[in-house]
N, C-alpha and C positions, 0 to 999 in steps of 0.2 A: 535310359539305358545304363548310364553310369551308376544310378541309384540301385538298379537291379543287380549289377555286378558287385557293388559294395555289400548288398544284402546277402548275396550268395557267398561271398568271401567270409562274412561274419558268421554265417550258418556253418560253413566248413570249420571255421576256427572253434566254434562252440562244440561241434561234434568231436573234433580232435581232443579238446580238453576233457569233454565228458567221457570219451573212450579211455583216456589215460586214467581217469579216476575210477571208472568201472573195472577196468582190467586189474588195477591194483587192489581194489577192495572186494570184487566179486570173483576174480579169476576168469580164465578163458571160458569155462563152462557157463558162467553167469553173465557173460558179455553178449547179450542178445541185442538185436536192433531196437527192440522195445525198451529195454532197460537203459541203453545208451541214449536213446532219443528222449526218454523221460528225464534223465540227468541233464541233458542239454536244453530241455524245454521246447522241443520241436516235434514234428510228426515223424514217426519211424520211417515213413516212405523216403524221407530226405537222406537217410543213410545210404540207400540204394541209388538215389538220384545223384548224389555228390561223389560217392565212392565206389558204387557198384556192388557193395556188399559189406558184411561185418568184418571179414578178414582183412580186406584192403584198408579199412578204417583203422583197425587195431594196429596194422603195420605202419600206417601213417602216424599214429600216436606214438608208437615206439621210436620211429625215426626222429620225431620232434624231441623227445626226451633224450635220445641217444646223442643228438647233435649238441644239446646243452651240456650233457655230461662230459662229452669229449673235450669241449672247451674248458670246462671246470677242472677236469682231471689232468689235462695237458699242463695247466698252470701249476697244479700240485706237484707234478714230477719234473718241472722244467729245470730246477736247480739240483736235482738228485744226482749225486756222484758216487755214493758209497752204499754198501749193503745195509748199513745201519739206517741211513736216510731212506733207502728204498723200503725197508721194513716198516718204518714209521709212515711213509706215504701210502703204502698199501693198506695199512690199518685205517688211515683216515678215509681213503677211498671206499673201503669196505663198509665202514660205519655210515658214511654218507649215503651210499647206494642202498644199504639195507633199511636205514631209517626213512629214506625218501620213497621206498617202494620200487626203486628201479630194478633191483634184482628180481623182485617178484614178477614184474612185467616180462622180463626176458625168460625167466623160468617157466612162466605160464605159456609163452609162445613155443618154447622148446618142447614142453610137455604135450601141447596140442599137436605139434608136428609129428609126434609118435603115432597118433591115431589118424592124422590127416596128411598123407604123403604129399599132397599138393602144396602144403605149407613149408615143406622141408627146404626146398631150394631158396625160398625167400628168407627164411630164418637163418640159414647157413650163410647167405650173402651178407646179412646184417651182423653176423658174428665176426666176419673177416676183418673189418676195420679195427675191432677191439683186439683181435689176435696180433695184428700188425702194431698197434699202439703199445701193447705189452712187450712184444718182441723188440721194438725199437728202443724202448726204455731200458730193457735188460741189456741190450747190446751196448748202449752207452755206458752202463755201469760195469759190466763184466766182459765186454767184448775184448778179445785178444788175451784173455787170462786163462790159467789152467782150469778155472771153474767153468769157463765157457766151453772148453774142450771136453770136459766131463759131462756137462749139461748144457747143450746148445740153447741159445735164447729162444728159438722157435719151439723146442720141446718144452721149455719152462713156461712159455706163453700158453701152450695147450694145457699144461698142468694147472696154470693159474685160472684159466677160464673154467676148467672142469671143477676146480676147487670152489669157485664162486657159485656155480650152479648147485653143487652139492651142499655147500654150507647154507645156502638159502633154504633148501628143503629141510636141512637138519635143524634149523631154528624152530621148526614146529615142535620138535621133541626137546630142544634145548632152550626152554622159555626164558631162562635168566642169562643165556649166552655164555655160561661159565665154561663150557667145553670149547666153544669157539674162541673165547678170550684166551684160554690156555694155549691154543695153537699160535696166536699172535705173540704171546709171552715167550713161547719157545723160539719163535723166529727172532725176537729181540735178543735172546740169549745167544743164539747161534751166529748171528750176523758178525759180531766182533771176532769170534773164534775162526771165522772163515776168511779173515782178512788176508792171510798169506796166499790163499787160493785166488785172490783178485789182483795180485801183482801182475802187471802187464808184461808179456814176453817181449824181448828185444825186437825192435823193428815194427811193433804194432802200434799205430797211432790211435789216439782216442777219437771216436767218431765225432765229426763236427756237429755243432748245434744246428737246428733247422735254419735259424737266421743266417748262419755262416754259409750254409749250403746254398741258400737262395741268393745271397749277396755275391758269391763267386769270389775269385782271387782279388786281392787288393791291387790297385794300380800303383805304379811308381816304383 
């Protein structure tokens, strides 16, 4: 019985890895049960046996990648405190996601949700943690400043996710990434000039780091 369970878990793992590869390289339209199963080296019927269909498998693959990315990017922004540092971190995240095909996976699922309404709720649900991640990071950097009053972190988070989706599609036309690179260069130029807008207003404390929030008030 244990051997059967192990075999099933290994098959699921192979299917998730295969679905990740296929979604990145073939797109949603090319991610059929047959293609994924061939990549995994298993019978296509196992896609339906273990996941109930292609869409749940693709979502499971995205969840796996998203979890890994969240841990990686949380470490990238952990020490960010200024707009200049934020611009540098955003560029590193963008390059990593684009080169790793992570943006492609999300864009493909969003594009599929346009034609398949049944996917929309699932994709929207998976976008929410990323919106919260960006919003929390922005609030740590600009919360309580005039810039935050002009452009609330939640609105900026929505803009950032929209930008990421759009820039991934635009890379098809911008093969050498020169136009995209110019946007990040502009952000690096503007960040120091916006420093006055990030001076905190009197009485506004800087948000505590996650570790501090979890630890609670010190004793003594």
